[in-house]
C-alpha positions as CSV (number, residue, x, y, z in Angstrom):
1,M,7.2,1.2,-4.6
2,R,6.5,-1.6,-2.2
3,F,9.4,-4.4,-2.2
4,S,8.9,-5.2,1.5
5,H,8.2,-8.5,2.8
6,A,4.9,-7.3,4.4
7,H,3.4,-6.8,1.5
8,I,4.5,-8.4,-2.2
9,H,1.7,-7.3,-4.0
10,L,1.6,-9.4,-6.8
11,A,-1.2,-7.5,-8.9
12,T,0.1,-4.6,-11.6
13,P,1.1,-1.1,-10.5
14,L,-1.9,-0.1,-12.6
15,R,-5.0,-2.7,-10.5
16,R,-3.4,-1.1,-7.3
17,V,-3.4,2.1,-8.5
18,E,-7.3,2.0,-9.8
19,L,-8.6,0.2,-6.0
20,N,-6.8,2.8,-4.2
21,Q,-8.6,5.2,-6.1
22,T,-11.8,3.8,-6.1
23,L,-12.1,2.4,-2.7
24,S,-9.6,5.6,-0.2
25,F,-12.0,6.8,2.4
26,S,-12.3,10.6,1.6
27,P,-11.1,12.9,4.3
28,R,-14.5,13.1,6.5
29,R,-15.5,16.4,7.6
30,S,-17.5,15.5,11.0
31,R,-18.6,17.7,13.8
32,A,-15.2,16.7,15.2
33,R,-13.1,17.6,12.5
34,S,-14.6,20.7,11.4
35,A,-14.0,21.9,15.5
36,H,-10.6,20.9,14.4
37,L,-10.2,23.3,10.9
38,D,-8.2,26.0,12.8
39,A,-5.6,23.2,15.0
40,P,-2.1,22.1,13.2
41,Q,-1.7,21.0,10.4
42,G,-0.5,17.7,12.4
43,W,-3.9,16.6,13.2
44,L,-5.2,16.5,10.1
45,E,-2.3,14.5,8.9
46,R,-3.1,12.0,11.7
47,L,-6.5,11.6,10.8
48,T,-5.9,10.8,7.0
49,D,-3.0,9.2,8.2
50,F,-5.3,6.7,10.5
51,E,-7.8,6.1,7.0
52,R,-5.0,5.8,4.5
53,S,-3.1,2.8,6.3
54,D,-6.3,1.0,7.2
55,D,-7.3,1.4,4.1
56,S,-4.1,-0.3,2.5
57,E,-3.9,-2.9,5.0
58,I,-7.8,-4.2,4.0
59,C,-7.1,-3.6,0.2
60,Y,-3.8,-5.2,0.1
61,T,-4.1,-8.1,2.1
62,L,-7.0,-9.2,1.0
63,I,-5.5,-8.6,-3.2
64,D,-2.1,-10.3,-2.3
65,F,-5.2,-13.4,-1.0
66,E,-6.9,-13.5,-3.8
67,D,-3.6,-13.5,-6.1
68,G,-2.6,-16.9,-4.0
69,I,-5.6,-18.4,-5.5
70,N,-5.9,-17.0,-9.4
71,L,-1.9,-18.4,-8.8
72,D,-3.0,-21.9,-7.4
73,W,-0.4,-21.2,-4.3
74,I,-3.9,-21.2,-1.8
75,P,-6.8,-23.7,-3.0
76,E,-10.1,-21.9,-3.7
77,E,-11.9,-23.5,-0.8
78,Y,-10.0,-21.7,1.6
79,A,-11.6,-18.3,0.0
80,L,-15.1,-19.0,1.0
81,E,-13.4,-20.8,4.7
82,Y,-11.9,-17.2,5.4
83,L,-14.1,-14.7,3.9
84,V,-17.6,-16.3,4.7
85,K,-18.0,-13.9,7.9
86,L,-17.0,-10.6,5.9
87,V,-19.3,-12.1,2.8
88,K,-22.5,-13.8,4.4
89,D,-24.6,-10.7,4.6
90,T,-23.9,-9.3,1.4
91,I,-23.5,-12.3,-1.3
92,D,-25.5,-13.3,-3.8
93,K,-25.4,-17.3,-3.5
94,E,-27.7,-17.2,-6.9
95,K,-25.3,-15.2,-9.1
96,Y,-22.2,-16.6,-7.1
97,S,-22.9,-19.8,-7.8
98,K,-23.5,-19.0,-11.8
99,M,-19.8,-17.8,-12.2
100,G,-18.0,-20.3,-14.0
101,L,-14.5,-18.9,-13.5
102,K,-12.3,-19.0,-10.4
103,S,-11.2,-15.6,-10.9
104,Q,-14.7,-14.2,-11.4
105,R,-15.6,-16.1,-7.9
106,I,-12.7,-14.9,-6.2
107,A,-12.6,-11.0,-7.5
108,Y,-16.6,-11.2,-6.5
109,L,-15.7,-12.5,-2.8
110,R,-12.6,-10.3,-2.6
111,A,-14.8,-7.0,-3.9
112,L,-17.6,-8.2,-0.8
113,A,-15.1,-8.4,1.8
114,I,-13.0,-5.3,0.8
115,N,-16.3,-3.3,1.2
116,T,-17.4,-4.8,4.4
117,L,-14.0,-4.2,6.3
118,I,-14.5,-0.8,4.6
119,N,-17.6,-0.2,6.5
120,E,-16.0,-1.6,9.3
121,A,-13.2,0.6,9.4
122,V,-14.9,4.1,9.1
123,K,-17.6,2.4,12.0
124,I,-14.6,2.6,14.3
125,Y,-13.4,5.5,12.8
126,I,-16.3,7.5,14.0
127,E,-16.4,5.6,17.4
128,N,-13.2,6.8,18.0
129,E,-13.0,10.3,16.5
130,E,-12.3,12.2,19.8
131,K,-9.2,9.5,21.2
132,I,-7.9,10.2,17.5
133,L,-8.2,14.1,17.8
134,D,-6.4,14.2,21.2
135,G,-3.5,11.6,20.2
136,S,-5.0,8.8,22.6
137,F,-5.8,6.4,20.0
138,D,-2.4,4.6,19.5
139,K,-3.7,1.2,17.2
140,S,-4.5,0.7,13.8
141,L,-8.5,0.7,13.2
142,M,-9.0,-2.8,11.7
143,S,-7.1,-4.6,15.2
144,T,-10.0,-3.3,17.2
145,S,-12.6,-4.8,14.2
146,N,-14.9,-8.0,15.0
147,F,-13.2,-9.1,11.3
148,K,-9.4,-9.0,13.4
149,A,-9.6,-13.0,13.7
150,Q,-10.6,-13.3,10.3
151,M,-7.7,-10.9,8.6
152,E,-5.0,-12.7,10.4
153,G,-5.9,-16.1,9.3
154,I,-5.5,-14.4,6.0
155,I,-2.3,-12.7,6.5
156,D,-1.3,-16.0,8.4
157,I,-1.9,-18.4,4.7
158,S,-0.4,-15.8,2.4
159,V,2.5,-15.6,4.9
160,E,2.7,-19.4,4.2
161,K,1.5,-19.8,1.1
162,V,2.6,-16.8,-0.9
163,Y,5.1,-14.3,0.6
164,K,7.5,-17.0,1.1
165,S,7.1,-19.0,-2.2
166,K,10.5,-18.9,-4.8
167,E,8.6,-16.5,-7.2
168,V,7.9,-13.7,-4.4
169,I,11.4,-14.4,-2.8
170,E,12.9,-13.7,-6.3
171,K,10.9,-10.2,-6.7
172,E,12.0,-9.2,-3.5
173,L,15.6,-9.9,-3.6
174,T,15.4,-8.4,-7.2
175,G,13.4,-5.5,-5.2
176,Y,17.0,-4.7,-2.9
177,K,18.8,-5.2,-5.1
178,V,17.0,-2.4,-7.4
179,L,16.4,0.1,-4.2
180,N,19.7,-0.2,-2.7
181,F,20.9,0.6,-7.0
182,L,18.8,3.7,-6.9
183,L,19.4,5.3,-3.7
184,K,23.2,4.9,-4.0
185,T,23.4,6.3,-7.9
186,F,20.7,9.6,-7.4
187,T,22.0,10.1,-3.8
188,N,25.7,10.2,-5.1
189,S,24.4,12.2,-8.2
190,V,22.7,14.8,-5.7
191,I,25.8,15.0,-3.2
192,N,28.1,15.9,-6.1
193,W,25.0,18.6,-7.9
194,R,25.2,20.3,-4.3
195,D,29.2,20.7,-4.6
196,D,28.9,21.5,-7.9
197,K,31.3,18.7,-9.1
198,V,28.9,17.2,-11.2
199,N,30.2,14.6,-14.1
200,A,28.9,13.6,-17.5
201,F,26.9,10.6,-15.6
202,D,25.7,12.7,-12.5
203,E,24.0,15.1,-15.7
204,L,22.0,12.1,-16.4
205,A,20.8,10.8,-13.1
206,L,19.7,14.2,-12.5
207,E,17.5,15.0,-15.4
208,C,15.7,11.3,-14.0
209,I,14.9,13.5,-11.0
210,P,12.1,15.9,-11.3
211,K,13.1,19.4,-10.3
212,E,10.6,19.9,-7.6
213,Y,13.1,16.9,-5.6
214,L,16.1,18.8,-6.5
215,N,16.8,21.9,-4.6
216,K,19.9,23.2,-3.4
217,D,18.5,25.9,-0.8
218,T,17.8,23.2,1.9
219,D,20.4,21.1,3.8
220,L,21.8,17.9,2.5
221,Y,19.6,16.0,4.7
222,S,16.2,17.7,3.3
223,S,18.0,17.0,-0.8
224,L,18.6,13.5,0.0
225,L,15.0,12.8,2.1
226,D,13.9,14.3,-1.1
227,V,15.8,11.6,-3.5
228,S,14.3,8.9,-1.2
229,C,10.8,10.2,-1.7
230,F,11.1,10.7,-5.4
231,I,12.3,7.0,-5.4
232,A,9.7,5.5,-2.9
233,S,7.0,7.4,-5.2
234,L,8.1,4.8,-8.2
235,T,6.1,2.0,-9.4
236,D,7.7,-1.1,-9.5
237,G,7.8,-0.7,-13.0
238,L,9.5,2.1,-13.4
239,A,12.3,1.6,-10.8
240,L,13.1,-1.6,-12.6
241,E,13.1,0.9,-16.1
242,W,15.7,3.3,-14.4
243,Y,17.2,0.3,-12.8
244,K,17.8,-0.8,-16.3
245,K,18.8,2.6,-17.8
246,L,21.8,3.4,-15.6
247,S,23.4,0.1,-14.8
């Protein structure tokens, strides 16, 4: 669920899931990583954290930019202006010129740009793997990219034209309202459940929470953390659905 100001994600949840499944970096067992397979779990988590965070940064930044163009909040000519350096080595100009729909042209450029940036992230990852393993690499992969300026330019225009648009601000306000309600509702019900003081509403609310998120054998903090994780796992549509059912 992503209601933060940094990433509004106008694309549908299904589209986001498909992109993540298609473009996410698979954990790569290199020589260095194989040598650390017996290390504490935190090392492996650190490796995949770098992969996932930069994957999200790349995909969602370009998806928001693409959606802004398709919604006519950003002029189409900005697409080539901001993406030309990212696609110049892979674009099929003849194929591009034959695309009659704006959405097709922008989707093509976006796909090429994501491919370029993921290959760049993999290259930086390999070059800095030892520093990542020993904890001395304390920045995102893309912050050292040759395409950092292009990414910053895309983010700047997206903030101006997309994230600050009336439609997006209204969605963000709705998101805050939904999150506040769900957190208050589910945490109160879990607290009552732990204290054996559930009422009829609490019983209904608890039925919405998967059993793996409910455990009386842990402390209160852990129970509240589990509920928060459950809410964070919801798609925008499902969160709104629960909000409408419970409010």
